[in-house]
N, C-alpha and C positions, 0 to 999 in steps of 0.2 A: 426464652429468647429464641428458640427455634420457631415458635409460633409467629413472632415478629418478623423473622426472616422470610417465612413462608408468605406472610401478608404482604411484605414488600415486593416479593417476586410476583405475586398475583396482581397487586395494584399498580406497579410501575408501568407495564404496557398500557394499561387503561389510561394513565396520566398522559403518556405520549400520544395515544390515539386522540385524546381530548384536545391536546395542543394542536395536533395536525388538523383536526376538524375545525377548531377555532381559526386556524390559519386559512383554511379553505373558505371561511366566511369573511376573511379580511381583517381579523383582529390583529392589530399591529403589536400588541403586547405579547401575543402568542408567537408571532414571528421572532420577536426579541428573545423570548424564553427558549425557543428551539435553537436559535443561533447560539445563545449562551451555553446551552446544554452540549452542543456538538462541535462548536468551532475549534476548540483546542485539539480535540482528538482528530478532526479532519485535517487540520493544519499539520499535525505531527505525521499523519499518514502520507500526506503530500510531500512533506519535507524529506521523509525517508526515501521517496522515489526521485524527486527532482534535485535534491541536494543543494538547494539555493533558497534562502529565506524569502527573498522578494518574489520568486516564482511560486513558492508554496503559498504565500499570502494571496497572490493573484488567483491561483487555482482555487483556493478555499473560497474566496469571494465569488468567483464565477460559478463554482459548484452550488453555493447557497442561492445565488440569483437564479440559476437554472432550476434548481429544486423547487424554489418558491413559485416560480412561473409555471412549473409542471405539476403542482400538487394534485390537480384533478386526475393525473395519470397514476398517482400513488393509490393502490387499492389494497394495501395491507397484506400483500403476499409475503412480505418480510417486514421486519421492523423498519421504522423510518431511518434509524441509524445505519442499518445495512444497505438500504436503498441509497442513502446519501453517500456512504462510503464508496459504493460502486461508481457513482458519478465522479467523486474525487479521484479515484484511481484512474478512471478513463481520461479525465482531464489532465492528470499528472503525466500520463503516458503520452497524450497528445502534445503536451508541453515539451517533453523530451524529443518527440519526433520533430517538432519545430526546430529544436537545437541539433538535429541530425544525429540521433542516438545511434551508437555503433553496435547494432544487432545485425548479424549476417545470417541469413537462412542457410544452414549447413546443407540442406537438400539441394540447393541451387548452386553449390560450389563443387569443385573437384578435389576437395580436401581429403575425402575418404576417412580412413581410420586415424585418429589423433595419436601422436606418440605419447607414450607414458611419461609423465613428468615425475620428478623426485617426489616421493610420498613424504608427507609430514605427519609425524606421530601426534595426533590430536590430544591424546591422553596426557602427554607430558607438558602441555602448554596450559597454564592456568590463566584464564582470561578475566579481565575486569570490564565492567560495562562501558566505562568511558573510553577505554582502549578500543573496544569493538566499534563504538560509534565513530570514533576518529578514523579507524581503519576502513569501515564501510564507506565513509565519506570520500575516501581516496580511490575507491573502485571506479572504473569506467561506467558510464551511464547504463549500458546494457547489463553488465554484471550486477550492478547495484539494484537495478529494477527487478531482475529475476530473483535475486537473493531476498530482497525486501518482500516481494509478493509471496514468495514461498515460506520464508521463515517467520516474518513478522505479521503478515496479513492472512496467512493460513490457506492460501490458494494452492491447489495441487498443480502439477506440471501441465496437465491437459488444459486446465482452466487458464493458466498463464499463457500457454500457446494460443488459445483462443483470444484472450485479451490483447496480446501483442501481435496477433495475426502472423505467427511464424509456426514452424513445425515443432512437434514435441521433441524431436532430436535436438533442435536448436536450443530449446529451453533447458533440456537436460545438460547439454554441453556448456551452456552459459552458466548454469548453476554450479557444475563441477569446477569450472575454471574460476568462478567467483569465489567459491569456498577455498580453493587452493591459494588464490591470490590474497584473500583475506588472511589466511593463516600465515602466509609468507610475510605480509606487512607486519603482522603482530610479532612474529618470530624475530624479524629484523629490527623491530622497534621503530618502524616508520610511522606508526600511528601516533 
């Protein structure tokens, strides 16, 4: 069984490369196969950021359209999925910007040091996945975006600052506040 797993790991990237190459040659079945392979994951990535099904659907469609138009620019420096995910994340963030996302660059304000908020003991709260999803959906756009990119998409805070075009301090502050607000929602049963 380990041999089969190793074979799958070796052959899977070749299959994706083959699909991409077929797409580059205009094979409509390859376009459909790539779309089927990645559409759900890309939709879920967008939905976690934009928090609106219609917007996530639009972002997903636009991302695939842009990716398919730009396939000649894809040179296998990463997997097709990683390349496409970056497009989806950027488009999702742009969608939030169009909705006037509430992210304030802390470096450009006079706020200074933030007051310490009541700490919440994370150990005593047992969380269920659906409760977390509902609570995340209640977060303001800026908090939800930073939290999603950090926890669910695996970006570090410097990468998030670069993606959002804000300072690292802003990302760190937004993440801390998002985490506290999320725990507060869950503790109060607002999710």
